[in-house]
N, C-alpha and C positions, 0 to 999 in steps of 0.2 A: 530429444536428450534427456535422458534417465534422470530420474530424481533420486539424487545423495542420501547418504545416512546423513545424521546428526552428527553422529559419532567423527564425520570427516571434517569438521569444522571446531574451532578453538575462541574462546570469547577474548577480541582483542582489547575493547573499550566500551563500557558501557556508555550510553547517548543520551537516554530519559526515561522516564519512569511517571506512568499517569495514575496510579492507584491500583492498577491492575494487572500491568503487565509492565514489562522492560524493553527497551528496544537496547541490542547491544551489535556493535559491529564486529562481526566472525570474520572471521579467515580460514578458507582449505587449509588444512596441514599438510597437504602435499604441493601447495604452492603460494607464493606472496601476491599471486595478482588476481584472487578470486575473490574479493571483498563481497559479505551479504551482510543483511541485517537480520539478527535473529530477534524473534519477538517470543520472549515465554512468560506466562502467566506466572505472577507473584505469589510465592505459596506461605499464603497466611491463613488467617481462619476461614477466609472466604474462598478457599482456594477451590473449591467447586463450579462458585460464579466466577471465576478470572478464568478459571478453564473454558467455561462455555464462552466467556468473550472473545478469549482466544481462538478456540475452534470455530466460531461464527467469521471471524476476519479470515481466517483460512479456507472456511468454504468458501465467501464471497472470491477471495483472489484466485480459488481454482476455476469458479466458474467463469470470473473474467476472462479467466487464460491466458495472462498477460497482457492483455489488449486494456491501454492507457492505466496499468496497474505495473508493480513490480511481480516479476516471474515469480512461483514459490518452487525453491528447489530442493527440500526437506521439510519433513514435518515427523514429530514422535511424540507419544504421552510416556514419559517413563517417571516413575516414582512419583507417581499422580500428578505431574504437573507437564502441561501441554505447552509444545514449544514447534516454531517453524522457522524456517530461513528464506529469507526472498532475497531476489537480487537488488543490490546498492545501486538508486538511482541516482547520479548527477542531477545538479539544477540547483535552483533557488527557490523559494516557497513563495507563491505569488503575491501573498501579504507583504513579502519584503520589498518585492519589485513595486509595487503599488506606494512604497514609502516613499521612493525615490520619482520625482516628478519627472525623470528626464526621458520616460520613455514617449515616445512620439505617437501621433495618432495612429499610425502605420502599423507601428508594432503591436499597439493595444487590440488595433482590430486582428492582426492575425494571430495573437494570443486566445482572443476571442473567439474567433473561428474555432481553432483548435482545441480549446474545452468542448466547444459545442458538437465536434467529431467525433471526440474521446466519449465525451458523455451518451451520443447515437450509440456507439461500439458497444457501451455497458449495457444500455437500454437492449438493443437487439438481443444481447445473450440473458436478457431477464435479471439484470443486476440495477438496481436502484441504489444510489448512496447514502440517499437517506439524513447526511449530515456534513452536505458539502460547503467548505468555506476557503476563503483564500488559504488560510495554513495549511490545508491538506492538498493543496494542486500545486506542485511542481514541476516548474518550466527550466527546459534546457534546450540548447540548439542555437541556431544562428537566429541573426535578425527576422530573416525572412521564414523561415521554416524552424517555428519552435516546436518542440516534445514535449508534452505534456502526461504526467504521469499523475494519477488520485492515490491518496494515501487514505489511513485508518477507516475500515470499510466494515467496523464492530456494529455501526448502526443501519449496514446496507440490508436491504431484503432482496429476496428472489422472486419476481413477478412471473407468473407463467404467461406466455404470449396468447393464449386462449383466454386468459382469465379477462373479464370485465374492469376496469381501471377507470374511477372515475376519480378528478382532484377536488380538494373540499377545501 
C-alpha cells in the first residue's frame, strides 16, 4: 500500500498535547472511513527539538513496520514543522483495563503473552521501546485473542542485531 500525502487528510479533532507535539484525529478528504492519528510537532520556540522528537518517533514506527505499532501512512516536514499520520487503532489502554478488577486470570495471561510476543517482534526488528508503560499499550480483540499495539516511541532506540547489548 502506497504512502499518502499529508494533503490527503484534514484535521477533525485535537486529541492531546504533550509539550512537544499534538495528536489530532484526522480523516481522508476523499472518504469518511479512513481515520488516522496525526502527530505534529508544536511550532514553538523549541520547534527544532520538537521536530527531532516527532521525527524520531516516525523513524521508529517505520522500522517497526506496523508490527505491534500503528502503521505510518504519511509524513512531511512543511513550514518547518514535522508531522506524520498513522493508522487509528481501536482499543483500550492497558492502564484502564488494569483499573477494572474484572479481568480474569486467563485474560491477564492472554494479554501478557500477547505483549511478550509483540515485544519480541519489535526486538527482532532492532527496535527497543525504551519507555513501555501500561498507558502506552493498547489492547483490543476478543477475550481469547487480544491484539496489542505500542504507542509513543519517542524514547525508542534502534539496536543492531550484531551489537553486543548488556543489561545494566
